[in-house]
N, C-alpha and C positions, 0 to 999 in steps of 0.2 A: 504494500500500500504506500502510495506517495502522499505526503502531506501537502495540502495546498495552503495558501496564506490564510484563508478564512478559518480552516480547521486549526491551524497553529495559533491564531489569535484566540479562538474559543478555548483551546487548551490552556493557554496562559491566563485567560480571564478566570477559568475555573480554578486553576492552581492558586491564583491570587486570592480568590474568595475563600478557599479552604484554608490557606495559611492565615488569613485574617481571623477566621473562626477559631483556629488553634491558638493564635496569640491572645484572643479575647478570653478563651477558657483558661489559658495558662496564667493570665493576669489575675484571675480570680482564685485559682487553685494552687498556686505555687507555695513551695516551702523554702526554707533557707537553703537546703541542699539543691533544690531546683535553681534558685537564683545563682548559687555558686557555679553550677554546671554551665548555665547560660552565659554568665560573666566570663568564665574561663575560656569558653569557645569564642566569645567575642574578642577577648584579648589575643587569642591565637590568630584570629582573622587580621587584627591590626598589625601584629608582628609580621605576618606573612605578606601583607600589603606593603609595609615599609621595606621589607627585604626584596620586594618585587618577585615573589615566589608564587606563581599561579597554582602550582600543584599543592603547596602547603595551604594556600588560601582555600582552594576547593575542599580539601579535607577538613579544615577548621570550619568552613561554612556549612558543610554537611553535618558536623558535630553540633553546631549551633541550632540548625533546623531540627535535628533529632532531639536535642534537649528541650526545645519548645514543644515539639509534638508529644514527647513523653510527659511533660508537665501538664499538657492539656487533657 
């Protein structure tokens, strides 16, 4: 299957909606451990960005998203 522009846009819109819902739930349900995990992943993103290391940023960003999803 080849993705057209319209389908790709719809996929990103759906992903954005789902991530916003997860963030909203995480904001209400988080614990200190959750906040620590999210903060650590964010700090790893900043370090990777400053080092201009896309692979490290990708991994840290994935950890950040997973921490938010787990918290939600």
